[in-house]
C-alpha positions, 0 to 999 in steps of 0.5 A: 340939707334943707335946700336938698329937701326943698329941691326934692319936694319941688321935683316930686310936686312936678311929677304929681302935677303932671298927673292932675289938673293944671290949676287948683281952680280947675280941680275946684270946678270939677269938684263943685260939678261932682256934688256927691262924695263918700266919707268913710270913718273906720279904724280899730274902734269899730271893734267896740262900736263907739265913736271914733276918736271921741270915745277914747278916754270916755266910753273906753279907757285910753289904754284899752282904746290905744291897744285895739289895733292889736286885735284889728284884722278886717279880713273881709276888707275889699277896696274894689267893693267899697269903690263900686258901692260909691259908684253905684250910689252916684258918688264921684269921689271918696274921702277916707279917714286916714288918721282920726283924732286917736292918732291911728294911721291906716297907711304904712307911715314911717312916722309912728308905729301906731298904724295898720301895718302893726295890726294883725291885718298888716295891709295898707288900706290907703294904698289899696283904696287909692288904687281901687279909686284910680282903677274905677275912675273915682277921685280919692281924697284923704281926711287927716285930723289936725289934732292928735290926742295920741301924739305926746307932742300935741298939747291936748289929749282925751277925752275929747281934747279937754285935757291939757298935757303937762308937757307938749311941743306944738312945733315938733307936732307940726313937723310930724303932721307935715311929714305924715301929710307928705307921705300921703301926698307923695305915696298915694297921689294925686289926691282930690282933697285934703280934709283936715279936722278939729284944729284946736291949738292950730291958729290961722297962721299955723294952719296956713303954713300947712296949706302952703306946705301942701301946695308945694307938693300938689299945687292943684289940690283943694283943702277944706277949712279945718287947718285953722286957716280958711282953706278953699271950702267950708264944711258944715257938719250934720246940717245942710249949709245955707245958699252961698254962691260966693264960696264953695262948701260941702256938708258932711253928714252920716247915713246913720247917726254915728260916724264910725260903725255902731250896731243897730244904728238908726239909718236915715230914710231914702227921703231924708238922704235924697232931700239932704243931697237935693238941698245941698245942691240947691244951696250951691254945695256938695254932700260928703255922705258918711258910711262906717264899715264894720270891724271885718271891713264890710259896709253894712248891707242896709247902708249899701241898699240905701246908697244904691237907691240913691244911685238909682234916683240919680240915674233918672234925675241926676241932671238936676244935681250934677253940674248945676249951681244953687238957686235962683230960689232960696231953698225952703221947706216946700221946694228947692231949686238948681240951675244950669244953662237956660234951665231951672230945676224946681224940686217940689217937696210939698204941693197944696191943692196940687199947686205951687206958687212962686214969685215971678222970674225976671225972665221968660219961661218958655216951657215947664215939664217933668223930668219924664217930658210931661208938660206941666200946667203953667199960669203966670202973672206980673208978680208970680207964677203957678205950676199944677201937677196932677196927683198921679204925676207927683213924686213922694220924694221930689216932684222935679219940674224943669223950666226952660227960660230965655236967658242964662239961669245963672244970671238971675239974682237970688229970689226969696220965696218966703218958704223958710222959717227964722228963729230968735231966742232969749239966750244962746251959746255962740256956736249954738244959735237959734237958727239951728232950730229951723235948719231941718236937722235934728242932729245934736251937732246942729242944736240951739243951746243956752249958757250953762247957768240958764234954766228959763228961756224963750224961743220965737219962730217967725214963719215969715208969712201967715200959715195955717197949722195944727201941730208944733214938733219939738226935738230936745237933746240930752234926755228930758231936761225941760220940766215945764213949758208952754207954746203960744201963737201971736194974734193981734200982737197978743200971745195966746197959749195953745199948749202946755206940758211938763216934758219934751224928750227926743220928739214931742208933737204938740197937737191943737185945733188949727190956727193961723199965725206967723209967729210961734213962741216956746216958753221954757219955764223950768229945766233941770239943766241948760235947755238944748233943742235940735229942731222946732217944726210945724205941721202946715195945713 
């Protein structure tokens, strides 16, 4: 029987492969050139407006959460409309949460009754969306949670996978996972990617077993780094990844704050959205941008408007994003860059006196112009070059300057323009390093935290060169736990206090007379709980 099953799987894999790329490398190259995709978190939890999976057993009692599907009837769901919204945004692929940590399945699975066909809706969402993607020329991928807090065989359950079951069977659960993944691969093929999440008790060996199984069914598919094994690409969450030329990555980020729909959730500005996309491409990564549809199956109009604005921007500036590679300059706070062929695209966020000065390139710059074709004044010396853009030609989101050079841009080694900050701290949790304080993200998932017993700590920011500034902006998470602090700057190897306070909160702007320094230090002198900050920034003059 096992041999018959294996033969059947191999035959099916040949059918699927005929419809897809010849090799995984070809699909990966297509994926990297696409740069921009839509993530969709959706399910019965939208009826409550709380976070998918994570609110089970915390904000919502487990029994109530697990029965929400009996009320789930999103009559306004329109797969074609969802895909058209993604296309209008300039997105090239969609990844749907087919099963999140709560175990609820959005397709007609034969492995559990906890699925969409047993809701009042009784329609296979995965089937409809995958068909709509094929029809409109958008690639379709499936998110599938590695952990499952609903399945009795998985060792952990809610809230948050923090409760250990008295009885469990990880081997049985692994077989269940494989059967469900096989359904997705065989019934909705071809899939662009399988996006696993939160492996918990899955180690690298078990995770690699899942990857190997998937590649029997669809050899060309790419798989992320969350089975427990390394996979094909990394997945920084709610923050933009660092420039990384040797391994693909994809930032997953929400258009609001919550992954699943939440009433009146704060929507990111157009500048925030586009800077996230630009910085992802400049780091040689992709952006998987998340929307959370409402309980009736609609993507909120305000989110649609924002996505359309991104698409309009890409219609004009897409050549600086699609098909590019990151670099050659390290992305920073004033600018970022992408490159392809013999061109470098400088995305300039800030100009001082209408200028930006960068370290010299090891190639000849043939021309410098805006995306409109307007020439930009260029001055070069042996160690630097300066570009001047009149105020009337500057863009509030990104002034894009295209440099045409005399050699392939990809051959230029990475250049550090000293445009970013570094951070160190007296104490940090392993997964909450001080580098997260200067990653340009205020999300709580990208935060510095100390060990639980710490009440006093310091954080030092290295601005990497002498800068003039008159404000330090500090973002605390988890309320106002810090009760006493000071801000200092270094002058002649001495720390000088410039600000003191008794609370920080979600955003505190510390104002003072303008100073020049390379180093800033925040001293946390008293805190009711372990200090936790999401970001520290300065206002440069």
